[in-house]
PDB file with one MODEL, atoms N, CA, C and O in Angstrom:
MODEL        1
ATOM      1  N   ARG A   1       7.542 -17.811  -3.184  1.00  0.00           N
ATOM      2  CA  ARG A   1       6.988 -17.269  -4.403  1.00  0.00           C
ATOM      3  C   ARG A   1       8.121 -17.070  -5.405  1.00  0.00           C
ATOM      4  O   ARG A   1       9.187 -16.556  -5.066  1.00  0.00           O
ATOM      5  N   GLU A   2       7.878 -17.473  -6.606  1.00  0.00           N
ATOM      6  CA  GLU A   2       8.887 -17.345  -7.661  1.00  0.00           C
ATOM      7  C   GLU A   2       9.004 -15.884  -8.075  1.00  0.00           C
ATOM      8  O   GLU A   2       8.007 -15.235  -8.393  1.00  0.00           O
ATOM      9  N   MET A   3      10.234 -15.372  -8.068  1.00  0.00           N
ATOM     10  CA  MET A   3      10.456 -13.965  -8.380  1.00  0.00           C
ATOM     11  C   MET A   3      10.812 -13.715  -9.839  1.00  0.00           C
ATOM     12  O   MET A   3      10.854 -12.564 -10.273  1.00  0.00           O
ATOM     13  N   VAL A   4      11.065 -14.759 -10.591  1.00  0.00           N
ATOM     14  CA  VAL A   4      11.422 -14.572 -11.994  1.00  0.00           C
ATOM     15  C   VAL A   4      10.408 -15.320 -12.839  1.00  0.00           C
ATOM     16  O   VAL A   4      10.180 -16.514 -12.646  1.00  0.00           O
ATOM     17  N   ARG A   5       9.803 -14.608 -13.773  1.00  0.00           N
ATOM     18  CA  ARG A   5       8.818 -15.192 -14.648  1.00  0.00           C
ATOM     19  C   ARG A   5       9.148 -14.760 -16.068  1.00  0.00           C
ATOM     20  O   ARG A   5       9.294 -13.567 -16.337  1.00  0.00           O
ATOM     21  N   ASP A   6       9.266 -15.706 -16.965  1.00  0.00           N
ATOM     22  CA  ASP A   6       9.589 -15.398 -18.367  1.00  0.00           C
ATOM     23  C   ASP A   6      10.877 -14.584 -18.488  1.00  0.00           C
ATOM     24  O   ASP A   6      10.984 -13.707 -19.345  1.00  0.00           O
ATOM     25  N   GLY A   7      11.841 -14.875 -17.635  1.00  0.00           N
ATOM     26  CA  GLY A   7      13.117 -14.180 -17.706  1.00  0.00           C
ATOM     27  C   GLY A   7      13.112 -12.790 -17.100  1.00  0.00           C
ATOM     28  O   GLY A   7      14.124 -12.091 -17.146  1.00  0.00           O
ATOM     29  N   ARG A   8      11.985 -12.379 -16.533  1.00  0.00           N
ATOM     30  CA  ARG A   8      11.889 -11.047 -15.934  1.00  0.00           C
ATOM     31  C   ARG A   8      11.700 -11.154 -14.430  1.00  0.00           C
ATOM     32  O   ARG A   8      11.010 -12.053 -13.948  1.00  0.00           O
ATOM     33  N   THR A   9      12.304 -10.250 -13.701  1.00  0.00           N
ATOM     34  CA  THR A   9      12.123 -10.199 -12.259  1.00  0.00           C
ATOM     35  C   THR A   9      10.757  -9.605 -11.958  1.00  0.00           C
ATOM     36  O   THR A   9      10.385  -8.566 -12.503  1.00  0.00           O
ATOM     37  N   MET A  10      10.024 -10.267 -11.096  1.00  0.00           N
ATOM     38  CA  MET A  10       8.688  -9.813 -10.734  1.00  0.00           C
ATOM     39  C   MET A  10       8.733  -9.135  -9.367  1.00  0.00           C
ATOM     40  O   MET A  10       9.419  -9.613  -8.464  1.00  0.00           O
ATOM     41  N   PRO A  11       8.010  -8.031  -9.207  1.00  0.00           N
ATOM     42  CA  PRO A  11       7.995  -7.345  -7.911  1.00  0.00           C
ATOM     43  C   PRO A  11       7.235  -8.162  -6.865  1.00  0.00           C
ATOM     44  O   PRO A  11       6.368  -8.973  -7.192  1.00  0.00           O
ATOM     45  N   ASP A  12       7.585  -7.926  -5.606  1.00  0.00           N
ATOM     46  CA  ASP A  12       6.880  -8.555  -4.495  1.00  0.00           C
ATOM     47  C   ASP A  12       6.299  -7.461  -3.611  1.00  0.00           C
ATOM     48  O   ASP A  12       6.368  -6.283  -3.965  1.00  0.00           O
ATOM     49  N   ILE A  13       5.731  -7.826  -2.475  1.00  0.00           N
ATOM     50  CA  ILE A  13       5.093  -6.849  -1.605  1.00  0.00           C
ATOM     51  C   ILE A  13       6.097  -5.821  -1.100  1.00  0.00           C
ATOM     52  O   ILE A  13       5.741  -4.654  -0.929  1.00  0.00           O
ATOM     53  N   VAL A  14       7.328  -6.220  -0.860  1.00  0.00           N
ATOM     54  CA  VAL A  14       8.346  -5.274  -0.399  1.00  0.00           C
ATOM     55  C   VAL A  14       8.607  -4.220  -1.474  1.00  0.00           C
ATOM     56  O   VAL A  14       8.730  -3.036  -1.161  1.00  0.00           O
ATOM     57  N   SER A  15       8.693  -4.634  -2.724  1.00  0.00           N
ATOM     58  CA  SER A  15       8.892  -3.689  -3.830  1.00  0.00           C
ATOM     59  C   SER A  15       7.751  -2.676  -3.881  1.00  0.00           C
ATOM     60  O   SER A  15       7.985  -1.474  -4.006  1.00  0.00           O
ATOM     61  N   PHE A  16       6.516  -3.167  -3.785  1.00  0.00           N
ATOM     62  CA  PHE A  16       5.370  -2.264  -3.842  1.00  0.00           C
ATOM     63  C   PHE A  16       5.290  -1.379  -2.609  1.00  0.00           C
ATOM     64  O   PHE A  16       4.911  -0.213  -2.719  1.00  0.00           O
ATOM     65  N   ASN A  17       5.635  -1.897  -1.443  1.00  0.00           N
ATOM     66  CA  ASN A  17       5.627  -1.066  -0.239  1.00  0.00           C
ATOM     67  C   ASN A  17       6.631   0.080  -0.362  1.00  0.00           C
ATOM     68  O   ASN A  17       6.364   1.192   0.094  1.00  0.00           O
ATOM     69  N   CYS A  18       7.773  -0.187  -0.972  1.00  0.00           N
ATOM     70  CA  CYS A  18       8.770   0.882  -1.198  1.00  0.00           C
ATOM     71  C   CYS A  18       8.222   1.935  -2.155  1.00  0.00           C
ATOM     72  O   CYS A  18       8.400   3.132  -1.929  1.00  0.00           O
ATOM     73  N   LEU A  19       7.567   1.502  -3.206  1.00  0.00           N
ATOM     74  CA  LEU A  19       6.980   2.425  -4.171  1.00  0.00           C
ATOM     75  C   LEU A  19       5.894   3.273  -3.507  1.00  0.00           C
ATOM     76  O   LEU A  19       5.850   4.489  -3.690  1.00  0.00           O
ATOM     77  N   ILE A  20       5.032   2.630  -2.745  1.00  0.00           N
ATOM     78  CA  ILE A  20       3.950   3.328  -2.049  1.00  0.00           C
ATOM     79  C   ILE A  20       4.518   4.325  -1.045  1.00  0.00           C
ATOM     80  O   ILE A  20       4.026   5.449  -0.944  1.00  0.00           O
ATOM     81  N   ALA A  21       5.537   3.928  -0.310  1.00  0.00           N
ATOM     82  CA  ALA A  21       6.170   4.831   0.661  1.00  0.00           C
ATOM     83  C   ALA A  21       6.811   6.030  -0.036  1.00  0.00           C
ATOM     84  O   ALA A  21       6.785   7.139   0.498  1.00  0.00           O
ATOM     85  N   ALA A  22       7.376   5.826  -1.203  1.00  0.00           N
ATOM     86  CA  ALA A  22       7.983   6.928  -1.941  1.00  0.00           C
ATOM     87  C   ALA A  22       6.924   7.967  -2.315  1.00  0.00           C
ATOM     88  O   ALA A  22       7.166   9.168  -2.195  1.00  0.00           O
ATOM     89  N   TYR A  23       5.767   7.520  -2.762  1.00  0.00           N
ATOM     90  CA  TYR A  23       4.698   8.458  -3.085  1.00  0.00           C
ATOM     91  C   TYR A  23       4.218   9.197  -1.836  1.00  0.00           C
ATOM     92  O   TYR A  23       3.993  10.407  -1.875  1.00  0.00           O
ATOM     93  N   VAL A  24       4.064   8.481  -0.748  1.00  0.00           N
ATOM     94  CA  VAL A  24       3.636   9.114   0.504  1.00  0.00           C
ATOM     95  C   VAL A  24       4.675  10.138   0.947  1.00  0.00           C
ATOM     96  O   VAL A  24       4.321  11.256   1.324  1.00  0.00           O
ATOM     97  N   ASN A  25       5.946   9.770   0.907  1.00  0.00           N
ATOM     98  CA  ASN A  25       7.006  10.676   1.355  1.00  0.00           C
ATOM     99  C   ASN A  25       7.133  11.910   0.472  1.00  0.00           C
ATOM    100  O   ASN A  25       7.679  12.926   0.903  1.00  0.00           O
ATOM    101  N   ASN A  26       6.640  11.834  -0.746  1.00  0.00           N
ATOM    102  CA  ASN A  26       6.662  12.982  -1.644  1.00  0.00           C
ATOM    103  C   ASN A  26       5.330  13.723  -1.679  1.00  0.00           C
ATOM    104  O   ASN A  26       5.089  14.541  -2.567  1.00  0.00           O
ATOM    105  N   GLY A  27       4.472  13.432  -0.710  1.00  0.00           N
ATOM    106  CA  GLY A  27       3.223  14.166  -0.576  1.00  0.00           C
ATOM    107  C   GLY A  27       2.137  13.774  -1.560  1.00  0.00           C
ATOM    108  O   GLY A  27       1.267  14.585  -1.878  1.00  0.00           O
ATOM    109  N   SER A  28       2.176  12.540  -2.046  1.00  0.00           N
ATOM    110  CA  SER A  28       1.176  12.073  -3.004  1.00  0.00           C
ATOM    111  C   SER A  28       0.451  10.827  -2.498  1.00  0.00           C
ATOM    112  O   SER A  28       0.580   9.752  -3.083  1.00  0.00           O
ATOM    113  N   PRO A  29      -0.318  10.972  -1.405  1.00  0.00           N
ATOM    114  CA  PRO A  29      -0.989   9.779  -0.873  1.00  0.00           C
ATOM    115  C   PRO A  29      -2.008   9.188  -1.836  1.00  0.00           C
ATOM    116  O   PRO A  29      -2.243   7.980  -1.811  1.00  0.00           O
ATOM    117  N   GLN A  30      -2.620  10.011  -2.686  1.00  0.00           N
ATOM    118  CA  GLN A  30      -3.604   9.478  -3.634  1.00  0.00           C
ATOM    119  C   GLN A  30      -2.934   8.543  -4.639  1.00  0.00           C
ATOM    120  O   GLN A  30      -3.505   7.517  -5.008  1.00  0.00           O
ATOM    121  N   ARG A  31      -1.729   8.891  -5.079  1.00  0.00           N
ATOM    122  CA  ARG A  31      -1.006   8.006  -6.003  1.00  0.00           C
ATOM    123  C   ARG A  31      -0.582   6.726  -5.267  1.00  0.00           C
ATOM    124  O   ARG A  31      -0.584   5.640  -5.846  1.00  0.00           O
ATOM    125  N   ALA A  32      -0.223   6.865  -4.003  1.00  0.00           N
ATOM    126  CA  ALA A  32       0.107   5.681  -3.207  1.00  0.00           C
ATOM    127  C   ALA A  32      -1.112   4.764  -3.115  1.00  0.00           C
ATOM    128  O   ALA A  32      -1.002   3.547  -3.264  1.00  0.00           O
ATOM    129  N   TYR A  33      -2.263   5.364  -2.870  1.00  0.00           N
ATOM    130  CA  TYR A  33      -3.499   4.580  -2.780  1.00  0.00           C
ATOM    131  C   TYR A  33      -3.811   3.891  -4.102  1.00  0.00           C
ATOM    132  O   TYR A  33      -4.295   2.759  -4.112  1.00  0.00           O
ATOM    133  N   SER A  34      -3.542   4.558  -5.206  1.00  0.00           N
ATOM    134  CA  SER A  34      -3.818   3.938  -6.504  1.00  0.00           C
ATOM    135  C   SER A  34      -2.957   2.694  -6.703  1.00  0.00           C
ATOM    136  O   SER A  34      -3.398   1.725  -7.321  1.00  0.00           O
ATOM    137  N   TRP A  35      -1.723   2.716  -6.180  1.00  0.00           N
ATOM    138  CA  TRP A  35      -0.880   1.512  -6.263  1.00  0.00           C
ATOM    139  C   TRP A  35      -1.399   0.417  -5.344  1.00  0.00           C
ATOM    140  O   TRP A  35      -1.340  -0.764  -5.686  1.00  0.00           O
ATOM    141  N   LEU A  36      -1.902   0.800  -4.187  1.00  0.00           N
ATOM    142  CA  LEU A  36      -2.514  -0.180  -3.285  1.00  0.00           C
ATOM    143  C   LEU A  36      -3.651  -0.899  -4.005  1.00  0.00           C
ATOM    144  O   LEU A  36      -3.798  -2.115  -3.874  1.00  0.00           O
ATOM    145  N   GLN A  37      -4.442  -0.164  -4.753  1.00  0.00           N
ATOM    146  CA  GLN A  37      -5.562  -0.759  -5.475  1.00  0.00           C
ATOM    147  C   GLN A  37      -5.112  -1.671  -6.617  1.00  0.00           C
ATOM    148  O   GLN A  37      -5.864  -2.556  -7.025  1.00  0.00           O
ATOM    149  N   ARG A  38      -3.921  -1.472  -7.130  1.00  0.00           N
ATOM    150  CA  ARG A  38      -3.415  -2.282  -8.248  1.00  0.00           C
ATOM    151  C   ARG A  38      -2.795  -3.615  -7.814  1.00  0.00           C
ATOM    152  O   ARG A  38      -2.549  -4.478  -8.657  1.00  0.00           O
ATOM    153  N   LEU A  39      -2.545  -3.792  -6.542  1.00  0.00           N
ATOM    154  CA  LEU A  39      -1.855  -5.005  -6.083  1.00  0.00           C
ATOM    155  C   LEU A  39      -2.538  -6.299  -6.511  1.00  0.00           C
ATOM    156  O   LEU A  39      -1.839  -7.243  -6.880  1.00  0.00           O
ATOM    157  N   PRO A  40      -3.863  -6.392  -6.483  1.00  0.00           N
ATOM    158  CA  PRO A  40      -4.483  -7.652  -6.913  1.00  0.00           C
ATOM    159  C   PRO A  40      -4.134  -8.043  -8.350  1.00  0.00           C
ATOM    160  O   PRO A  40      -4.067  -9.231  -8.662  1.00  0.00           O
ATOM    161  N   LYS A  41      -3.913  -7.068  -9.222  1.00  0.00           N
ATOM    162  CA  LYS A  41      -3.541  -7.401 -10.601  1.00  0.00           C
ATOM    163  C   LYS A  41      -2.204  -8.138 -10.658  1.00  0.00           C
ATOM    164  O   LYS A  41      -1.933  -8.885 -11.598  1.00  0.00           O
ATOM    165  N   TRP A  42      -1.378  -7.917  -9.643  1.00  0.00           N
ATOM    166  CA  TRP A  42      -0.069  -8.581  -9.565  1.00  0.00           C
ATOM    167  C   TRP A  42      -0.134  -9.834  -8.694  1.00  0.00           C
ATOM    168  O   TRP A  42       0.885 -10.474  -8.437  1.00  0.00           O
ATOM    169  N   ASP A  43      -1.344 -10.178  -8.243  1.00  0.00           N
ATOM    170  CA  ASP A  43      -1.548 -11.323  -7.351  1.00  0.00           C
ATOM    171  C   ASP A  43      -0.764 -11.146  -6.050  1.00  0.00           C
ATOM    172  O   ASP A  43      -0.165 -12.087  -5.529  1.00  0.00           O
ATOM    173  N   ILE A  44      -0.787  -9.917  -5.547  1.00  0.00           N
ATOM    174  CA  ILE A  44      -0.085  -9.582  -4.311  1.00  0.00           C
ATOM    175  C   ILE A  44      -1.102  -9.065  -3.303  1.00  0.00           C
ATOM    176  O   ILE A  44      -1.951  -8.234  -3.628  1.00  0.00           O
ATOM    177  N   THR A  45      -1.006  -9.565  -2.082  1.00  0.00           N
ATOM    178  CA  THR A  45      -1.898  -9.160  -1.007  1.00  0.00           C
ATOM    179  C   THR A  45      -1.229  -8.060  -0.186  1.00  0.00           C
ATOM    180  O   THR A  45      -0.102  -8.241   0.276  1.00  0.00           O
ATOM    181  N   PRO A  46      -1.903  -6.922   0.005  1.00  0.00           N
ATOM    182  CA  PRO A  46      -1.318  -5.870   0.829  1.00  0.00           C
ATOM    183  C   PRO A  46      -1.169  -6.337   2.269  1.00  0.00           C
ATOM    184  O   PRO A  46      -1.972  -7.125   2.768  1.00  0.00           O
ATOM    185  N   ASP A  47      -0.128  -5.838   2.927  1.00  0.00           N
ATOM    186  CA  ASP A  47       0.092  -6.197   4.323  1.00  0.00           C
ATOM    187  C   ASP A  47      -0.102  -4.968   5.208  1.00  0.00           C
ATOM    188  O   ASP A  47      -0.481  -3.901   4.726  1.00  0.00           O
ATOM    189  N   ALA A  48       0.159  -5.126   6.503  1.00  0.00           N
ATOM    190  CA  ALA A  48      -0.041  -4.021   7.446  1.00  0.00           C
ATOM    191  C   ALA A  48       0.799  -2.808   7.058  1.00  0.00           C
ATOM    192  O   ALA A  48       0.334  -1.674   7.176  1.00  0.00           O
ATOM    193  N   CYS A  49       2.002  -3.027   6.608  1.00  0.00           N
ATOM    194  CA  CYS A  49       2.871  -1.926   6.197  1.00  0.00           C
ATOM    195  C   CYS A  49       2.261  -1.154   5.027  1.00  0.00           C
ATOM    196  O   CYS A  49       2.298   0.076   5.008  1.00  0.00           O
ATOM    197  N   THR A  50       1.709  -1.863   4.067  1.00  0.00           N
ATOM    198  CA  THR A  50       1.093  -1.231   2.902  1.00  0.00           C
ATOM    199  C   THR A  50      -0.011  -0.284   3.348  1.00  0.00           C
ATOM    200  O   THR A  50      -0.028   0.890   2.976  1.00  0.00           O
ATOM    201  N   PHE A  51      -0.927  -0.804   4.144  1.00  0.00           N
ATOM    202  CA  PHE A  51      -2.073  -0.009   4.575  1.00  0.00           C
ATOM    203  C   PHE A  51      -1.665   1.149   5.472  1.00  0.00           C
ATOM    204  O   PHE A  51      -2.114   2.277   5.264  1.00  0.00           O
ATOM    205  N   THR A  52      -0.817   0.889   6.473  1.00  0.00           N
ATOM    206  CA  THR A  52      -0.472   1.952   7.412  1.00  0.00           C
ATOM    207  C   THR A  52       0.342   3.059   6.735  1.00  0.00           C
ATOM    208  O   THR A  52       0.279   4.216   7.151  1.00  0.00           O
ATOM    209  N   THR A  53       1.090   2.716   5.716  1.00  0.00           N
ATOM    210  CA  THR A  53       1.827   3.749   4.980  1.00  0.00           C
ATOM    211  C   THR A  53       0.859   4.691   4.276  1.00  0.00           C
ATOM    212  O   THR A  53       1.035   5.909   4.318  1.00  0.00           O
ATOM    213  N   VAL A  54      -0.158   4.135   3.630  1.00  0.00           N
ATOM    214  CA  VAL A  54      -1.146   4.978   2.942  1.00  0.00           C
ATOM    215  C   VAL A  54      -1.958   5.779   3.968  1.00  0.00           C
ATOM    216  O   VAL A  54      -2.236   6.957   3.745  1.00  0.00           O
ATOM    217  N   ILE A  55      -2.335   5.166   5.066  1.00  0.00           N
ATOM    218  CA  ILE A  55      -3.071   5.868   6.122  1.00  0.00           C
ATOM    219  C   ILE A  55      -2.239   7.034   6.645  1.00  0.00           C
ATOM    220  O   ILE A  55      -2.755   8.138   6.818  1.00  0.00           O
ATOM    221  N   ALA A  56      -0.970   6.798   6.894  1.00  0.00           N
ATOM    222  CA  ALA A  56      -0.084   7.871   7.378  1.00  0.00           C
ATOM    223  C   ALA A  56       0.014   8.993   6.355  1.00  0.00           C
ATOM    224  O   ALA A  56       0.047  10.169   6.718  1.00  0.00           O
ATOM    225  N   GLY A  57       0.060   8.635   5.086  1.00  0.00           N
ATOM    226  CA  GLY A  57       0.123   9.651   4.043  1.00  0.00           C
ATOM    227  C   GLY A  57      -1.091  10.548   4.040  1.00  0.00           C
ATOM    228  O   GLY A  57      -0.969  11.767   3.926  1.00  0.00           O
ATOM    229  N   TYR A  58      -2.262   9.953   4.166  1.00  0.00           N
ATOM    230  CA  TYR A  58      -3.483  10.758   4.224  1.00  0.00           C
ATOM    231  C   TYR A  58      -3.522  11.584   5.514  1.00  0.00           C
ATOM    232  O   TYR A  58      -4.027  12.707   5.521  1.00  0.00           O
ATOM    233  N   GLY A  59      -2.994  11.029   6.588  1.00  0.00           N
ATOM    234  CA  GLY A  59      -2.930  11.792   7.840  1.00  0.00           C
ATOM    235  C   GLY A  59      -2.048  13.023   7.688  1.00  0.00           C
ATOM    236  O   GLY A  59      -2.424  14.117   8.112  1.00  0.00           O
ATOM    237  N   ARG A  60      -0.885  12.849   7.090  1.00  0.00           N
ATOM    238  CA  ARG A  60       0.024  13.986   6.865  1.00  0.00           C
ATOM    239  C   ARG A  60      -0.583  15.019   5.926  1.00  0.00           C
ATOM    240  O   ARG A  60      -0.301  16.211   6.040  1.00  0.00           O
ATOM    241  N   ALA A  61      -1.412  14.562   5.004  1.00  0.00           N
ATOM    242  CA  ALA A  61      -2.051  15.466   4.039  1.00  0.00           C
ATOM    243  C   ALA A  61      -3.341  16.080   4.598  1.00  0.00           C
ATOM    244  O   ALA A  61      -4.076  16.761   3.883  1.00  0.00           O
ATOM    245  N   ASN A  62      -3.601  15.827   5.881  1.00  0.00           N
ATOM    246  CA  ASN A  62      -4.792  16.348   6.552  1.00  0.00           C
ATOM    247  C   ASN A  62      -6.075  15.917   5.836  1.00  0.00           C
ATOM    248  O   ASN A  62      -6.974  16.721   5.592  1.00  0.00           O
ATOM    249  N   GLN A  63      -6.130  14.617   5.507  1.00  0.00           N
ATOM    250  CA  GLN A  63      -7.305  14.039   4.864  1.00  0.00           C
ATOM    251  C   GLN A  63      -7.787  12.841   5.694  1.00  0.00           C
ATOM    252  O   GLN A  63      -7.674  11.692   5.267  1.00  0.00           O
ATOM    253  N   PRO A  64      -8.325  13.130   6.889  1.00  0.00           N
ATOM    254  CA  PRO A  64      -8.687  12.050   7.800  1.00  0.00           C
ATOM    255  C   PRO A  64      -9.769  11.117   7.264  1.00  0.00           C
ATOM    256  O   PRO A  64      -9.747   9.923   7.561  1.00  0.00           O
ATOM    257  N   GLU A  65     -10.709  11.632   6.488  1.00  0.00           N
ATOM    258  CA  GLU A  65     -11.760  10.751   5.971  1.00  0.00           C
ATOM    259  C   GLU A  65     -11.184   9.714   5.014  1.00  0.00           C
ATOM    260  O   GLU A  65     -11.606   8.557   5.023  1.00  0.00           O
ATOM    261  N   LEU A  66     -10.228  10.118   4.195  1.00  0.00           N
ATOM    262  CA  LEU A  66      -9.591   9.147   3.289  1.00  0.00           C
ATOM    263  C   LEU A  66      -8.744   8.148   4.078  1.00  0.00           C
ATOM    264  O   LEU A  66      -8.656   6.976   3.710  1.00  0.00           O
ATOM    265  N   ALA A  67      -8.123   8.611   5.159  1.00  0.00           N
ATOM    266  CA  ALA A  67      -7.373   7.693   6.025  1.00  0.00           C
ATOM    267  C   ALA A  67      -8.314   6.652   6.630  1.00  0.00           C
ATOM    268  O   ALA A  67      -7.983   5.467   6.689  1.00  0.00           O
ATOM    269  N   ARG A  68      -9.481   7.098   7.077  1.00  0.00           N
ATOM    270  CA  ARG A  68     -10.467   6.162   7.642  1.00  0.00           C
ATOM    271  C   ARG A  68     -10.964   5.181   6.581  1.00  0.00           C
ATOM    272  O   ARG A  68     -11.213   4.012   6.875  1.00  0.00           O
ATOM    273  N   GLN A  69     -11.104   5.659   5.357  1.00  0.00           N
ATOM    274  CA  GLN A  69     -11.530   4.783   4.263  1.00  0.00           C
ATOM    275  C   GLN A  69     -10.516   3.649   4.062  1.00  0.00           C
ATOM    276  O   GLN A  69     -10.901   2.497   3.861  1.00  0.00           O
ATOM    277  N   VAL A  70      -9.236   3.975   4.116  1.00  0.00           N
ATOM    278  CA  VAL A  70      -8.201   2.946   3.965  1.00  0.00           C
ATOM    279  C   VAL A  70      -8.210   2.015   5.176  1.00  0.00           C
ATOM    280  O   VAL A  70      -7.993   0.812   5.035  1.00  0.00           O
ATOM    281  N   LEU A  71      -8.459   2.560   6.352  1.00  0.00           N
ATOM    282  CA  LEU A  71      -8.551   1.722   7.552  1.00  0.00           C
ATOM    283  C   LEU A  71      -9.689   0.719   7.415  1.00  0.00           C
ATOM    284  O   LEU A  71      -9.544  -0.442   7.800  1.00  0.00           O
ATOM    285  N   ARG A  72     -10.821   1.159   6.869  1.00  0.00           N
ATOM    286  CA  ARG A  72     -11.946   0.234   6.647  1.00  0.00           C
ATOM    287  C   ARG A  72     -11.577  -0.836   5.610  1.00  0.00           C
ATOM    288  O   ARG A  72     -11.933  -2.005   5.760  1.00  0.00           O
ATOM    289  N   LEU A  73     -10.871  -0.429   4.577  1.00  0.00           N
ATOM    290  CA  LEU A  73     -10.413  -1.386   3.566  1.00  0.00           C
ATOM    291  C   LEU A  73      -9.474  -2.408   4.203  1.00  0.00           C
ATOM    292  O   LEU A  73      -9.533  -3.600   3.900  1.00  0.00           O
ATOM    293  N   MET A  74      -8.620  -1.926   5.078  1.00  0.00           N
ATOM    294  CA  MET A  74      -7.693  -2.800   5.800  1.00  0.00           C
ATOM    295  C   MET A  74      -8.468  -3.855   6.583  1.00  0.00           C
ATOM    296  O   MET A  74      -8.088  -5.026   6.613  1.00  0.00           O
ATOM    297  N   ASP A  75      -9.550  -3.427   7.209  1.00  0.00           N
ATOM    298  CA  ASP A  75     -10.392  -4.345   7.978  1.00  0.00           C
ATOM    299  C   ASP A  75     -11.021  -5.400   7.072  1.00  0.00           C
ATOM    300  O   ASP A  75     -11.118  -6.563   7.463  1.00  0.00           O
ATOM    301  N   THR A  76     -11.448  -5.018   5.874  1.00  0.00           N
ATOM    302  CA  THR A  76     -12.049  -5.994   4.963  1.00  0.00           C
ATOM    303  C   THR A  76     -11.037  -7.024   4.485  1.00  0.00           C
ATOM    304  O   THR A  76     -11.412  -8.123   4.078  1.00  0.00           O
ATOM    305  N   HIS A  77      -9.752  -6.673   4.533  1.00  0.00           N
ATOM    306  CA  HIS A  77      -8.687  -7.614   4.168  1.00  0.00           C
ATOM    307  C   HIS A  77      -8.188  -8.416   5.379  1.00  0.00           C
ATOM    308  O   HIS A  77      -7.251  -9.207   5.272  1.00  0.00           O
ATOM    309  N   ASN A  78      -8.842  -8.192   6.544  1.00  0.00           N
ATOM    310  CA  ASN A  78      -8.467  -8.875   7.788  1.00  0.00           C
ATOM    311  C   ASN A  78      -7.001  -8.651   8.156  1.00  0.00           C
ATOM    312  O   ASN A  78      -6.309  -9.569   8.596  1.00  0.00           O
ATOM    313  N   VAL A  79      -6.544  -7.418   7.966  1.00  0.00           N
ATOM    314  CA  VAL A  79      -5.186  -7.042   8.325  1.00  0.00           C
ATOM    315  C   VAL A  79      -5.254  -6.162   9.561  1.00  0.00           C
ATOM    316  O   VAL A  79      -6.010  -5.191   9.603  1.00  0.00           O
ATOM    317  N   GLU A  80      -4.465  -6.506  10.560  1.00  0.00           N
ATOM    318  CA  GLU A  80      -4.432  -5.735  11.808  1.00  0.00           C
ATOM    319  C   GLU A  80      -3.537  -4.515  11.643  1.00  0.00           C
ATOM    320  O   GLU A  80      -2.467  -4.612  11.043  1.00  0.00           O
ATOM    321  N   PRO A  81      -3.962  -3.360  12.171  1.00  0.00           N
ATOM    322  CA  PRO A  81      -3.094  -2.177  12.117  1.00  0.00           C
ATOM    323  C   PRO A  81      -1.772  -2.418  12.832  1.00  0.00           C
ATOM    324  O   PRO A  81      -1.694  -3.183  13.793  1.00  0.00           O
ATOM    325  N   ASP A  82      -0.751  -1.756  12.347  1.00  0.00           N
ATOM    326  CA  ASP A  82       0.602  -1.915  12.873  1.00  0.00           C
ATOM    327  C   ASP A  82       1.266  -0.543  12.861  1.00  0.00           C
ATOM    328  O   ASP A  82       0.997   0.273  11.979  1.00  0.00           O
ATOM    329  N   VAL A  83       2.107  -0.296  13.809  1.00  0.00           N
ATOM    330  CA  VAL A  83       2.866   0.956  13.830  1.00  0.00           C
ATOM    331  C   VAL A  83       4.239   0.676  13.265  1.00  0.00           C
ATOM    332  O   VAL A  83       4.905  -0.282  13.657  1.00  0.00           O
ATOM    333  N   HIS A  84       4.662   1.531  12.327  1.00  0.00           N
ATOM    334  CA  HIS A  84       6.009   1.341  11.756  1.00  0.00           C
ATOM    335  C   HIS A  84       6.738   2.647  11.714  1.00  0.00           C
ATOM    336  O   HIS A  84       7.884   2.701  11.268  1.00  0.00           O
TER     337      HIS A  84
ENDMDL
END
């Protein structure tokens, strides 16, 4: 995948996973989830790390129903859960 477009560096899944993890680590799983939802606008497909990071964030925030919601979304993307 080309990382430079119109002279600008374009983010990839690793860049977004770092951003999502930063929100989770700072206790903001909802903001992490909002970035997960924005990935299609960048033509980026979330991977197991993306989903499990958001799931872990909701788990730490004691929001199991939202964690399950992300797990279901993960299933619709045909991504297998992974431990990281």
